[in-house]
C-alpha positions in Angstrom: -16.9 -8.7 8.0 -19.5 -6.0 8.3 -23.0 -6.5 7.5 -24.0 -4.0 4.8 -27.7 -2.9 4.2 -29.2 -1.2 1.0 -32.9 -0.2 0.5 -34.0 -3.9 0.1 -31.5 -6.1 1.0 -28.9 -6.7 4.2 -26.0 -9.0 2.9 -22.5 -10.4 3.9 -21.0 -11.0 0.6 -17.4 -10.7 0.0 -15.4 -12.5 -2.8 -12.2 -13.7 -3.4 -11.2 -12.9 -6.8 -7.9 -13.9 -9.3 -7.5 -13.4 -12.7 -4.8 -13.7 -15.1 -2.8 -12.3 -18.6 -3.4 -14.0 -21.3 -0.8 -17.3 -21.6 0.2 -16.4 -17.6 2.5 -13.5 -19.2 4.4 -11.6 -16.6 3.0 -8.3 -18.1 2.4 -6.5 -14.5 6.0 -5.3 -13.7 8.2 -2.2 -13.9 5.5 0.2 -12.9 2.4 -1.7 -14.7 1.5 -3.0 -11.5 1.1 0.1 -9.3 -0.5 1.8 -12.3 -3.0 -1.5 -12.4 -3.6 -1.1 -8.8 -4.6 2.8 -9.1 -6.8 2.2 -12.2 -8.9 -0.8 -10.6 -9.3 0.9 -7.3 -10.5 4.5 -9.2 -12.8 2.2 -11.3 -14.3 0.3 -8.7 -14.8 4.1 -6.5 -16.1 5.7 -9.8 -18.3 2.8 -11.3 -19.5 1.2 -7.9 -19.4 3.7 -5.1 -21.5 0.8 -3.3 -18.5 -1.7 -3.7 -15.5 -1.9 -1.2 -12.1 -3.7 -2.2 -10.9 -5.1 1.2 -7.5 -6.3 -0.1 -5.8 -6.1 -3.7 -2.6 -7.4 -4.8 -1.1 -7.1 -8.5 1.7 -9.7 -9.1 3.6 -9.9 -12.2 1.4 -12.6 -13.6 -2.1 -12.2 -11.7 -4.5 -9.7 -10.2 -5.8 -11.2 -6.5 -8.5 -9.2 -4.7 -10.9 -9.7 -1.9 -14.2 -7.6 -2.6 -17.4 -7.0 -1.1 -20.1 -7.0 -4.1 -23.8 -6.1 -3.4 -26.5 -8.7 -4.1 -27.9 -6.3 -7.0 -24.8 -6.8 -9.2 -23.7 -9.7 -11.2 -19.8 -10.8 -10.3 -19.4 -11.9 -14.0 -20.2 -8.2 -14.8 -18.2 -6.6 -12.6 -15.4 -8.6 -13.3 -15.7 -8.3 -17.1 -16.1 -4.7 -16.7 -12.8 -4.4 -14.3 -11.0 -6.5 -17.0 -12.0 -4.5 -19.9 -11.1 -1.1 -18.3 -7.9 -1.9 -16.9 -7.0 -3.4 -20.4 -7.8 -0.5 -21.8 -6.3 2.2 -19.6 -2.9 -0.1 -19.4 -2.7 0.0 -23.3 -3.3 3.9 -23.0 -0.5 4.5 -20.5 2.0 1.7 -21.8 1.9 1.3 -25.5 3.9 -1.7 -25.7 1.4 -3.6 -24.1 -0.8 -2.8 -27.5 1.3 -5.7 -29.1 -0.7 -8.1 -27.7 -3.5 -8.0 -30.2 -4.9 -11.2 -28.8 -6.1 -9.7 -25.7 -4.6 -8.7 -22.4 -6.3 -11.1 -20.1 -7.2 -14.7 -20.1 -10.9 -15.3 -20.8 -11.7 -16.5 -17.6 -11.3 -15.5 -13.6 -11.7 -17.3 -10.5 -14.3 -16.4 -7.7 -15.3 -17.8 -4.6 -17.2 -16.5 -1.7 -15.2 -15.5 1.4 -16.3 -17.5 4.4 -15.3 -17.8 8.3 -11.5 -17.5 7.3 -11.4 -13.9 6.2 -8.7 -12.8 8.0 -6.5 -15.7 6.6 -7.6 -14.9 3.0 -6.9 -11.1 3.5 -3.4 -11.8 4.9 -2.3 -14.2 2.2 -3.7 -11.8 -0.7 -1.8 -8.9 1.4 1.6 -10.9 2.0 1.3 -13.1 -1.4 4.5 -11.6 -3.0 6.7 -12.4 0.0 5.3 -15.7 0.7 5.9 -16.6 -3.1 9.4 -15.4 -2.6 10.2 -17.2 0.5 10.7 -14.3 2.4 7.8 -14.3 4.9 6.8 -16.5 7.8 3.9 -18.8 7.0 0.5 -17.8 7.5 
């Protein structure tokens, strides 16, 4: 973990964030997952240059990331804007996603602060797909 500074704050805030497609639909497959990852990374880089994505994993039915968010931002606002932007860009790129008129993402999300077990959480996010398929050694 790296202590970061801004003009009036020194902070060490890292968050474990998860959100899912509505009804846990397996939408993030066949190239949608890779494009979604690019969209999220470019959005954070363009809109929030003082934030860092430490780990990002796009699974077929959820998005899981570890991210540093400065204290000047509301976590709920950042996640809401990421979800909104990703939904918009995915619907433009993959027209068939437009048929989900009731919304692409589930209303809520999960967020927790990362404590001293940062490395374990990062490894889990990075290797989650293999772990879920039973192909990886236990963490």
